[in-house]
N, C-alpha and C positions, 0 to 999 in steps of 0.2 A: 442668627448668631454664627453659624458655620455650615459647611457642606462637607460630607465625608467623601474623600477622594480615593482612599485605599486603606485596607487594613489586613494584617496577618496576625499570627499568634504572638508576635513580638512588639509590633508598633502599629500606630494608626496615623494617617496623614489627612489633615483637614484643610479646607480653605476657610480661614478665619475672616469673618466679615469686618468691615471698617467700623471703628468706634466701639469695639468690643475689647475689654481688658482681659489679659490672660490671668490676672489676679482678681480677687473679689473686691470691687469698689463699694463704697458706702451705698446701701440701698440697692445693690445689684447682686444677682446670683453669680456663681462661679462658672467660668467656661468649662472647667473640668467636671463640675457637678452636672451641668446640662449635657455634656458629651457622654458621661456615664449613663445618664437616663436614656439618651438616644440609642446607645448600644444595646440596652436592654439585656435580654437573655444571652446574648453573645459574649457578655463579660460576666464571669462568675461573681457572685455576691461579695466574696472576700477579696476581689481583685481591684486594684486602684490604678489610676493613670498617673504618669509622671511627665512633667514638662522637661523636654530635652534642651530646648532653646526658647527664646522669647521674641515676640514682636511688639513694637510700640502699639499703644491703643489705637492710633489712627491708621496703622498699617494693616492692610488686608493680605490675604494670600496663604502660602504654604506654611503650615505649622506641624511639626513632628512631635508625637507624644508616644512614650513607651508604655507597654502594657504590664511590665513587671520590672523589678528592681535591677536584675542583671542586664536586661536590655537597656534600661535607663543609664546604667553605668557605662556600658559599651558604647552606646550612641553618643553620650556626653563626651566621652574621650575622643571620639572622631571629631567633634566640633572643637574641643580644646586643642587638638593637635593639627587643626586646620586641614583636615582630610575630607571636608565636605565642601563641595562647590555650590555657591549660592548666587542667585541672580535676582535683581529687583528691577521693576519698572517704576518710573516716576514721570510726572508731568510738571515741568518748571514754568515759571511765569513769563520768561522771555529768552531770547537767544543768549547762550552763555559766552564767556570770554574765549573759550575754545570748544570746538564741536566734539572732540573725542580725546582720550588720553588717560592720564593718571593724575589723581589728586592724592598728595602724600604730605603728611605733616603730623606733628604731635597735636593732641587735643587737650584743652583745659576748660574748666567750668567758667562760664561767663555770667551775665546777669540772669537773675531769676532761675528758670529751669534750663537755660540754653548752654551750649558749649561753643567753643570757637577753635578754629584751626590755626596752628602756629607754624612758623617757618622752620623751627627746629625739628630734628629727626632722631630723637633719642629712643622713642618707642612709638613710631608713627602709625597712624591709621592710613591704610592703603586702599584706594578705590579706583578701579578702572571703569571707563564708561564709553559708550557710543551714544550719539544723539541724532535725532531727526526732527524736521519741522513738524510742528503741531498746528492746531487751529488758532487763528487770531494772534499770530506772533508768538504763541507758546512753544515749548520745546518738549519732546518726548525723549526720555532717557532709558537706556538699559545699563544698569550698574552691576559690577562684579566686585564686591568687597573681599579683600584678602585678609582682613582682620575683623574683629567683632566688637568694635567700640560703641559705646552708647551714642545714639543719634548720628552714627558715622555718615550715612548717605545724606541725611538731611543737612549736616554741616558741610559735607563735600560740595553739594550742589549750591548751597548758599555761598560758598567761598568762590565759586566761578561765576557768580552773578545771576543764577537762575534758581532761586529757592523754590521749594515745592508749593504748588497751588493748594490752598486750604490748610497749610501748616500754621497753626495758631501761635507757635513759638517763633519760627523763623520767617514767617510771612503773615504777620498779624493783620495787614491791610487787605489780604486776599479773601474774598468771599466765595465759598464753594460748598457743595453738599458734603464734602469730606476732604481729608488730606490725601493727596494723590501719590501714595507710595504703596507698592504692591509686591509681595514676595512671589516672584514669577516662577522660579525653578530651583530645584534642589537635587543634587546627585552625590552618591557616596557608595562605597563598598562595605557590605555588612555580612559577616559570616560567609565570606568567599562568594558573595553574590552582588552584582552591580544593580543599583536602583537609580532611577531617574524619574522625577515627578515634575510636571509642568502644569501650571494653573493660569490659563489665559483669562484676564478679567473681562474681556469683551464677551465671553461666553456666559457670564452671570449678570442678570439684569440689575441686581442689587449692589453691584460694586461701584457705581457712580456713573453719572451721565457723560462725563468727559472721555471715558474710555470708548464711548460709542461713536465718536466722530470718525469720518473716513480717513483722515490723515493719521490719527492715532492707530486705527486698526491696521493701516498699511505698514506703519513702522513696526508694530508688534508682529505682524505676519512675516516681515523680513528678518526678524530675530526669533523665529518660531522654535529653533533648536539652538539655544544660546551657547551651549558647550562646543558647538561646531564652528563658531565664528572665529575669525583670525585675531584672537587676543594676543597682543605682544607679550613676550616674556618679561617679567620684572624680577628684581632681586628680592 
């Protein structure tokens, strides 16, 4: 369900496994309940965990949880004020319309549970990306979202013609062992200290078979410190 990557007195960072909901689904236990059990005696009996942000059920990778209410408030404010740098990895079905750049546009609800990208820019979702060749004509993406819209990366990649492999909403014809979207890195400043966390899916055998191909590993290795890459400035 998860791997613990880091913890201190204020927060804990985990690698959430794919197909695990951050909320309790019917017939399933809660991620927070299971994490509390795993922490055992390191978490006082009257202490609870707080979700600071969320990942879609299909998305694996870095998830930050606060250990007390003040930390939850402070960390949530960092996300709300866009003071947290986030990076995601994805594998798309084919070569996109452009290999790198910016996807920008308003989003609105479409059919069923999906969203779509519009040409208008009233309150746009902004996603920068680099890409590299994957296996069998597929494409590996490193995405840097500057906003936090629902399904933002999934919609952005779909809009450039390379929807995510295994995404049952935007790529229903794709058969895979999971939806290939992974929260790769997170960096922020908290209480005058800088934090950076990186979670490479190739290092975990239960993250999905497609991360293990040579071409995917090479792409991820070239992006190993995503914050140091030459991201163009955007408005």
